[in-house]
C-alpha positions in Angstrom: 76.0 36.6 38.8 75.0 38.9 41.7 78.5 38.9 43.1 80.4 38.7 39.8 82.5 41.7 40.7 84.6 39.2 42.7 85.6 37.5 39.5 86.5 40.9 38.1 88.8 41.4 41.0 90.3 38.0 40.5 91.1 38.8 36.9 92.7 42.1 37.9 94.7 40.6 40.7 98.5 40.1 40.3 98.9 37.7 43.2 97.9 34.1 42.1 96.8 33.2 45.6 94.6 36.2 46.1 93.1 35.5 42.7 91.9 32.2 44.2 90.6 34.0 47.3 88.4 36.3 45.2 87.2 33.5 42.9 86.4 31.1 45.7 84.5 33.9 47.6 82.4 34.3 44.4 81.6 30.6 44.4 80.6 30.7 48.1 78.3 33.7 47.6 75.9 31.5 45.6 75.1 29.6 48.8 73.4 32.7 50.3 70.4 31.9 48.2 70.1 28.5 49.8 68.4 30.1 52.8 65.4 30.5 50.5 63.6 27.1 50.8 60.7 27.9 48.5 60.1 25.6 45.5 62.6 26.7 42.8 61.7 27.6 39.2 61.7 24.3 37.2 62.3 24.9 33.5 61.0 22.5 30.9 63.1 20.9 28.2 64.4 23.4 25.7 63.5 26.4 27.8 66.0 29.2 27.9 67.0 32.2 30.0 68.9 35.2 28.6 70.3 38.3 30.3 72.1 40.8 28.1 74.5 43.4 29.3 73.3 43.4 32.9 76.1 45.3 34.7 78.3 44.4 31.7 77.5 40.7 31.8 75.8 38.6 29.2 74.3 35.3 30.4 72.4 32.5 28.6 71.2 29.1 29.8 69.1 26.3 28.5 67.4 23.2 30.0 69.1 20.5 27.9 67.7 17.4 29.6 64.5 16.7 31.4 65.2 13.4 33.2 67.5 13.7 34.9 67.2 17.5 34.9 70.3 19.1 33.4 71.0 22.7 32.4 73.9 24.4 30.6 74.9 28.0 31.0 77.4 30.5 29.7 78.2 34.0 31.0 80.8 36.5 29.9 82.0 40.1 30.4 85.3 41.9 29.8 87.1 40.0 32.6 85.9 36.4 32.5 84.0 33.7 30.8 81.9 31.3 32.9 80.6 27.9 31.7 78.4 25.5 33.8 76.7 22.2 33.3 74.2 21.7 36.1 73.7 18.0 36.8 72.7 16.4 40.1 72.4 13.0 41.8 69.9 12.8 44.6 69.2 10.4 47.4 65.9 10.6 49.2 66.1 9.7 52.9 62.5 9.9 54.1 62.3 13.4 55.6 65.5 14.7 53.9 67.2 14.8 50.5 70.9 14.5 49.8 72.0 16.3 46.6 75.4 15.6 44.9 76.5 17.9 42.2 78.2 16.0 39.3 78.2 18.7 36.7 81.1 20.9 35.6 81.9 24.5 36.4 84.7 26.4 34.8 85.8 30.0 34.9 88.4 31.5 32.5 90.0 34.8 33.6 90.7 36.7 30.4 93.8 38.8 31.2 96.1 35.8 31.7 94.0 33.0 30.4 93.8 31.3 33.8 91.3 28.4 33.9 89.6 27.6 37.3 87.6 24.4 38.0 85.1 24.3 40.8 83.9 21.2 42.6 81.1 22.2 45.1 80.2 20.4 48.3 77.0 18.2 48.5 73.8 19.7 49.8 71.3 18.3 52.3 67.7 19.5 52.4 66.2 18.8 55.8 62.5 18.5 57.0 61.0 18.0 53.5 57.8 16.5 55.0 57.7 17.4 58.7 59.0 20.6 60.3 60.5 23.7 58.8 62.6 23.1 55.7 66.2 24.2 55.9 69.3 23.6 53.8 72.9 22.7 54.8 76.0 22.0 52.7 78.5 20.0 54.8 81.6 18.9 53.0 84.5 20.1 50.9 84.6 22.7 48.2 87.6 22.6 45.9 88.6 25.2 43.4 91.6 24.3 41.3 93.7 26.5 39.0 94.2 24.2 36.1 96.9 26.5 34.6 99.3 26.7 37.6 98.2 23.8 39.9 97.3 26.0 42.8 94.0 25.2 44.6 91.7 26.1 47.4 90.2 23.5 49.7 87.4 24.8 52.0 85.4 22.8 54.5 81.7 23.7 55.1 80.9 22.8 58.7 77.8 20.7 59.3 75.1 22.2 61.4 75.1 20.9 64.9 72.6 20.9 67.7 70.7 24.2 68.1 72.4 25.5 65.0 75.9 25.3 66.2 78.5 25.7 63.4 75.9 26.4 60.8 77.2 28.6 57.9 80.8 28.3 59.0 83.5 27.7 56.3 87.3 27.2 56.9 90.2 26.2 54.7 93.4 27.2 52.9 94.8 28.3 49.6 97.6 25.9 48.5 100.3 26.3 46.0 101.1 23.6 43.4 103.3 21.8 46.0 100.3 21.7 48.3 101.8 24.1 50.8 99.3 26.4 52.6 99.7 30.1 51.6 96.5 31.8 52.7 94.0 30.9 55.5 90.3 31.5 54.7 87.5 31.6 57.1 84.0 33.0 57.3 80.3 32.2 56.9 78.7 31.4 53.5 75.7 33.6 54.3 77.7 36.7 55.2 81.3 37.1 54.0 84.7 35.4 53.9 88.0 36.6 55.4 91.6 35.8 54.6 95.1 36.0 56.1 98.6 34.9 54.9 99.8 31.9 56.8 103.0 29.8 57.3 103.8 26.2 56.3 101.9 25.0 59.4 98.7 26.9 58.4 99.2 29.4 61.2 98.7 33.2 60.6 101.9 35.0 59.8 103.1 37.5 62.5 102.3 41.1 61.6 99.3 40.2 59.3 95.7 40.6 60.0 92.4 39.0 59.0 90.8 40.9 56.1 87.3 40.6 54.9 85.9 39.9 51.4 82.4 41.3 51.4 79.5 40.0 49.4 78.0 43.2 47.9 74.7 42.6 46.1 74.9 43.6 42.5 71.3 44.9 42.6 72.3 47.4 45.3 75.3 48.5 43.2 73.0 49.1 40.2 70.5 50.9 42.4 67.6 48.5 42.0 64.8 49.2 44.5 64.6 46.8 47.4 61.0 46.0 48.1 59.9 43.5 50.8 57.2 41.8 48.6 59.9 40.9 46.1 62.3 39.5 48.7 62.5 36.1 46.9 61.9 37.3 43.3 63.7 39.6 40.9 61.9 42.9 41.4 62.9 44.2 38.0 61.3 41.2 36.4 57.7 42.3 37.1 57.8 45.7 35.4 59.9 44.2 32.5 57.3 41.5 31.9 54.6 44.2 31.6 56.5 45.9 28.8 55.0 44.9 25.5 58.1 45.9 23.5 60.3 43.6 25.6 57.9 40.7 25.2 57.8 41.1 21.4 61.6 40.9 21.2 62.0 38.0 23.6 62.9 34.5 22.3 59.9 32.2 22.2 61.8 29.7 24.4 62.6 32.3 27.1 61.3 31.2 30.5 59.9 34.7 31.2 57.2 34.0 28.6 55.4 31.8 31.2 55.9 33.9 34.4 
């Protein structure tokens, strides 16, 4: 939800193709966190997480299955509702792990009732045992507008020798007839750019490449940036020391065991 303002823009946008540009950029922004290769938080069965009115967003999730691990989440603000079922299939390959997302991600934009469906690319975790662990996500990401039939197909480039091509993403926004309308390009750890294109996928004359920046929500809300909390939520530490907050927290809340 750090970059949820992109979904707000998608809801406010009149152009159906630009709506997909903003929504897909939001989906890509999640991959920035994949650079952090520390062991992730592993919730136990029935454990929950709740965030109320954080920048206007309410979010709740629960670990609904232990083996295989599966979570369900719901987020909402005045512009959108977001529902996700996080379920994975994995394949261990000795020193690496292939991860295939098989859950469901849906976003509903409230103004027009547009429903967007996201199919993310697979992920590969390299050097699990030997070497420095790093993550790559080669493959296709598809976001479909289930209301109009428009869609975005983006290809995450695989990392080559000496890091060549790493982070790069390219693709197009297509209309319901599968004709390209907007070219998208960028890096999943920085930002995405877009430009109107012709039927051959070439940029239209007189247009220019424009950037969709990933602006961290914590910066917008003026949360302090402290190096020691680079991979943690800085506001979580003082909050957990607040006795009043702890007394009002659900017993199933994961922060109870931080």
